[in-house]
C-alpha positions in Angstrom: -10.2 24.2 -50.0 -13.4 22.4 -50.5 -16.4 23.4 -48.4 -17.2 20.8 -46.1 -21.1 20.7 -45.1 -22.2 17.6 -42.8 -26.1 16.9 -42.8 -27.6 15.5 -39.9 -30.9 15.1 -37.6 -33.0 13.7 -35.6 -35.0 14.2 -32.7 -35.3 17.5 -30.6 -36.5 18.5 -27.4 -38.2 21.7 -28.4 -38.7 22.2 -32.4 -37.6 25.0 -32.2 -34.0 24.8 -31.5 -31.0 21.4 -32.4 -31.1 20.2 -28.9 -31.0 16.8 -30.1 -32.6 14.5 -26.9 -30.2 11.9 -27.1 -26.7 12.6 -29.6 -26.2 8.3 -30.0 -29.4 8.4 -32.1 -28.7 11.5 -34.2 -28.2 10.4 -37.9 -24.9 11.2 -40.0 -27.2 11.8 -43.7 -24.0 12.6 -45.0 -20.5 14.9 -45.6 -20.7 17.0 -48.9 -18.4 19.2 -50.8 -20.2 21.9 -52.0 -23.6 23.4 -50.2 -26.6 22.3 -53.1 -25.3 18.2 -52.6 -25.9 18.4 -49.3 -29.7 20.7 -49.5 -30.3 18.0 -51.7 -29.6 15.2 -48.5 -31.6 17.4 -45.9 -34.3 18.0 -48.3 -34.6 14.0 -48.3 -33.9 13.7 -44.9 -36.4 15.8 -43.3 -39.1 15.1 -46.6 -38.8 11.7 -45.4 -39.9 12.7 -41.8 -42.1 15.4 -42.2 -45.1 14.1 -39.9 -43.0 14.6 -36.9 -42.4 18.1 -35.9 -39.6 16.5 -33.0 -37.4 15.0 -36.2 -34.9 17.4 -37.3 -32.5 18.0 -39.7 -29.8 20.4 -40.2 -26.6 21.4 -42.6 -23.6 22.1 -40.9 -21.1 24.5 -42.6 -17.6 21.9 -41.6 -15.3 24.0 -43.0 -16.0 27.0 -41.1 -15.3 25.0 -38.1 -12.0 24.0 -39.6 -10.8 27.6 -40.2 -12.4 29.8 -38.5 -9.9 32.5 -38.6 -10.3 32.1 -42.7 -13.2 33.1 -42.9 -13.6 36.8 -41.5 -10.6 37.7 -44.3 -12.3 36.6 -47.2 
């Protein structure tokens, strides 16, 4: 199975959390088959908003959400 990673981001209510202020405004940057590609996309998206402390982009390991039991078995 591919190790899918989702890159997304948007305005947060507190820069120390990932509590997005408006879920309808969350930007989905893309879905990637490996972490390195996802990290490159994350860096590019985060760099565009580097001067805005309330904007945050994250990499979500989707493969862990799809098969949570198999991650601990490996």
